[in-house]
N, C-alpha and C positions, 0 to 999 in steps of 0.2 A: 543616550543609551541606544545601542544598535538594534537591529531587527532580531527577534527571538531565533535562537539556533534550532535547527532540526537535523536529525540523523535520518538519512534515507537507507533503509535496509531492503535490498532489491536483488532480483535475479534477472537482469536485463534481457527481456524478450521484447516483442514488438510494442505492446502498450506501455511497458516500463519506459521505453525510450521517450515517448511523448510525455509521460509523467515526470521523468527526470528533467527534460528540457523545460517543462512548465515550472518546476521548482527553481531552476537556475535563472529564470527570467522574471521571477516574482519578488519585488522588493520587500514584501511583507515578511520574508523569512531569509535566514542565512544558513546555507547548507554547509554544516561543519564537517560532516562525514558521509561518504557513500560506502556502506558496508555490503559486501557481496555474499549471497547465499545461493545454494543450488535451487533448482526449481524448473523454470522454463527450459534451462539447459544445465550442464554441469558447471560447478562454481568457477573453475579456472577459465572456462569458455566465456561465462558471464563476465568475468573480470576483464577479459580481452574485449568484450563487447562495449564495456564502459569506455575503454580507450578509443574504440572506434567512434563512439558518440563525441568524445572530446576532440578527436581528429577532425571530424566534419564541422564541429562547432568552431574550432580555431580557424578553419578556412572561411567560414561564414563571417566571422568577426573581421578577418583580414580583408575580405572583399566587399562587405556591405557596411558602410558607415553606420547606418541605423541599427544594425545588429549589435554593435558594440555598446550602444546606449541601452538596449533591451537586456542584454546579459550582464547585469551589474556585477554579479559575483566574480566574473572573470576580469572585470576592469580593475578591481582593487585586489592586488595580490599581496597585501600586507600579511595575510594568513591564508594560505591556500586550503581548498577543500581536501580533507584526508580521503584516501581510498584504501580500503582494507579487504583482504580476501578472507571469507568466512567458511562455513561448513559446507562440505560436498556430499552430505548424506543426512538422513533423518536421525533423530535420537533413538527411535525404535521403528521396527518394521522394515519392509523392503523399500529400496530407493525407487522413486519414480520421477521422470522428467517429462516435460510437455513438448517433446520434439514433434509429436504428431501434429501440433498446431503451429509451433514457432520455428520448426525446421531444425536440422541437426546442429546448427550453431546458435539457435535461439533468435536469429534475425533473418529468418526465411532463406538461410543458406547463402547470404550475400558474400560470405567469406570466399566462396568459390565462384559464384556468378558475377560478383562485382569486386574483384580483389583490390581495386584502387581505393576502396573505403577502409582498408586495413592499413593502419600506420606502420612505419618501419618498426622492426622489433626493438623494444625498449630495453636497454642494458641495465644491469643492477646498479651501476655507479652513475647512471645518467640522472639528470634532474628534469622532471616534467615541467613544462611551462605553466600549467594550470592546476596540477594535482600534487599533493604530497603523499607519495605511495608508501604506506606503512609496512614494515616487515612483520608486525604483530598480527595474530589472529583477530578477526573482526570483533569477537565478543569482548576481548581485552581492550580494544580501542574504544568501544562503546562505553565500557566502565571508566576508562580514563577521562573521557569527556564529561561523564556524569559526575565524577569527583571534582573536576576542575571548575565546572560551571555552577552558578548558584542553584540550590535545590528548587525543583518545580519550575524550571525555566526551559528545559530542553524537551522537545517533542520528538518521538521516534515515529516516522512514517514507514510502516512495513508493507512492502509490495509483493512479498513472496512468502514461503513457509517461515514459521516463527522460530526456526532452529537456532539462529544466532542469538536471538533474544532469550530463549530458554537456557542456553549455555551461560549467558551473562547473569541471568537470575540464579542459576545453580552456583556459579562461581562466587558471587558476592551479592546476596539478596539485599543487604542494607544499602549498598551503593546503587543498585539497580532501582530501588524504591525512590531514589531521588528524581527519577524521570517525571516530567510534568504529566505526560499522557502518551499512550500509544494509539496511533491511528492505523488501523489494519484493513487492507483490502483482503477480505477472506470470509469464508463461510457462506452458507445458503440456509436461510431459516424457513421461509414460506415459498421458496422458488426452487425449481429443479436444479440439480447439480450440473456442472459442465464437464466433469471428468467421469462421474458415474451418475446414475439416476438420482442419487441422494447427496452427492458431495461436490463442493467447489474444489478446484485444484490445490490452492495453497493450504487448505485444511487437510485435504487428502494426502498431500506429499509428506507432511509430518504431523499427524494427529496427536502424537505424544507431546510434541512441543506446544501445540495449540492448547492442549489440555492443561499443561503446566502453567501457561500464561493465564488461562481462564481461572484456574484455582487461585493464583496470586491476586487476581481481580476480586474474586469473591471473598478473599480474606482481608481485603482492604489495603493490600500493599501497593497496588498500582491501579491506574485508570485506563480502560480500554474503550476506544470508540471504533466501531466496526462499520465498514462499507461492504456489505455482503452483496451477492449477486442480485438480491431483491431490488437494490437501489442502483447498482452499477449497470446492469444489463440494459435498462431503458435509455441510458445516456449514450447516444450514438452521434457520430459525426460522419456525414456522407463522404464516400471515397472521392467524389469529385473535388472536395475541399482539400484532401490530403495527398492525392496522387496527381502529379503535374500532368497537364494535357499533352506534353511532349512525350510522355512515357505511355500513357493510355488516355485517349480522348473520351472522357466520361461525361455524358450530358448532365446538366444541372436540373433543378426542379422545373425549369421552363422548357426542357428538352434541347437546350443549346449547350455547346461546348464553350466554356469561358476562355477567351483569349488571355494569355498571360505572357509576360516577358520570359526570357530563358530562365530555367530553374537555378536557384541559388544552391550552394553546397548542401545546406540542410534539406532543402526541398528535394534534391536529387537523392540524398541518403534515405529519407523517409519514403519517397516514392518507390525506390527499388525494393525496400523492405516490405511494403504493403501490397505489392502486386500479387504475391502468392497468397497472402491473407485474404484478399478480395475473392480470389478463386475458391478458397476453402469455404468462406462464408456463403458464397453462392451455392456450393455443393450441399451445404447444410440447410438450404432453403431460407436463409436469413436475408434481411433487407440489404441493399447495396450501401452499407455504412459500417464503420468500425465501432465496435463496442468499447467504451472508454472506462474499463474497469479500474485500472491503476490511477489514471488521471483524476477520477472522482475523489479518491483518498487524498491526493495532494491538494486538490481544490479545496476540500474541507479544511485542511491544515492552514492554508494561506488565507482563507476567508474567515476563519474563526480562531483568532489568537488565544493562547492560554493566559492564565493569570486572572487576578481580581476576584478569587473565590477560594473557599476552603475545599480541600479534597472531599468528595462525597456529595457536595452540592451539585445541582444540575449545571452543566456547562452554559456559559453565556454565548448565545448564538447570533450570527449575523442574520439580516433579513432574508427570509425564504428558506431557512434551514430548520429542520425539526429532528429531534432524537427521541428514542423510546428505549427504556431499559427492558431487556428480555432475559428470561431464565432458560438456560439450555445446558446440556452436557455434550461432550464430543466423543463419538464412538471411535475407538482406537484400533480395534482388531477385527471388526465385523467382516465376514466373507463378502457380503454384498453392500455393507454400509460403512466401511472405513471412511473416516473423515466427515461423517454426517453430524450435523448439529441437531441433536435430539431435543426438541423444544418441549418444555413442560407446560401444557396448556390447561392442566387441571385447576379448576377454581378461578380461572382468569375470565371466564365468560366467552372465550373464543369458540368453545365447542359445547357449551352448556352443561359441563360436568359439575355436579354439585358435590361439595365435600363438607365435612363437619367443620365447626369453628376452629378446632385444633388444627386440622389439615390446612385450612386457609391461612392461619397464622404462620404455619411452617412454610407455606408457599411464599409468604412475604419476608421470610427470614427471621420470624419471631418465634420465641418459645410459647408454649401454651399459656393462655391467660388464666387457666385454672390454678388454684393454690399449689405451690411447690414447696418441697422441704428444703430449708436452708442448710447447706452442707456444713456450716460452722456451728449453728445453734441447734440444729435438728428440729426447729419449729417450722410449722407450715406458714407460708406467706405468699404474697403475690410478687412475681418477678418477671419483668418484661425486658428483653434484650433489644438492642438497636437492630434495625434491619441490616442484613448483609448487603454488600455491594454487588451490583450486577453490571455487565457490560452495557454500554450505550450503543444503540444501533441507529444509523442514519436512516430516517424514514422519508425525508423530504429535502430537496435542494431547490435552488432558484430555477432549476429546469435545464433540460438538455440544450436548448437554444442559447442560454446564457453561458453554459460551459463551452459551447462552440465558439461564441464570441470571445470569451476570455482566452481559451487555448490558442485559437488561430491568430488572434491579435498579438498575444504576448510571444508565442514561439516563432511565428513566421512574419509578424508585422502586417498581417492582413486586416483590412477593414471590413467588418461584417455588420 
């Protein structure tokens, strides 16, 4: 039996690139589909960014023997990874893209500054060496895979707005419910937003889609595991690890610039993409390191395989990982709070708010323990319902240093 299949639903911007590469060089998973959604940039541009990634990756494999061993998914081409273009706008509300951070092309504008990273235009009748490019919309391809694969075996790792997933849910909720779990980099619960004071970008970009997925979780249709800003922001990798010294000589922890051989194709690609990001982060007063938002979500998926439990039970976790269920709603239309995760802290002890027994039971998803009238017999009796499902939120990982070791070792073959 092969590695469990995952679907990457993504809007390739700068941190998506590292997350995608991490998934492709991790033997624990088999990337069956990369579905594209708007977000960091417009969907057609993000689609071309994915082709840029594979263009540099193909050069890496051709030039570096060790790279071919790392990127196992590209070695075996019995069944290529599917690529599908998805939605270019939200289900509701105005469209927003994160060009302010990721640049006009989503990759720090390397389309113009470094045109050699753009592959030759791909004709409609041409066959891509490593990808099977689907003419179908992404949400239909997602449903096709969920129909074809055994139930509860496919994980969707969502790295952008949840628009494609909401369309799949709307189109065929029965098939969509066959998904094992959704791991989403999105939301901010107890952490400031990164797009507004209260909202994380993926949630802000399509709060209607996020709300629909959340409601499906609470109704027990699907399982959601969130990697919000609360956990992703502290996971950083220093820029001296990511930008080759031939591009910018950045001192390491010891104040020295590490000597390295000439950059490989992937190192050149990533370095060019991150120079602008480093300047932006410095202007924000942030440390000289790249925040690993999307890679944390992929890391969770590869470190914690699905299966071996009944839906509704707590996920089985690898060493160092912790989850917690949280109750919240998503603001869809607020003038100042669009995309905010409105956490219900009443009765949880978080803020010391005391409520009646009835209110506390409702907070847990239970009906009142007081006698209730039976609808069929008209008699009074006691009736307790099962707790409703809530999303799981990643609250602890093995640590930023371990992510640094895993990502740099797998993606670039570096020894940390």
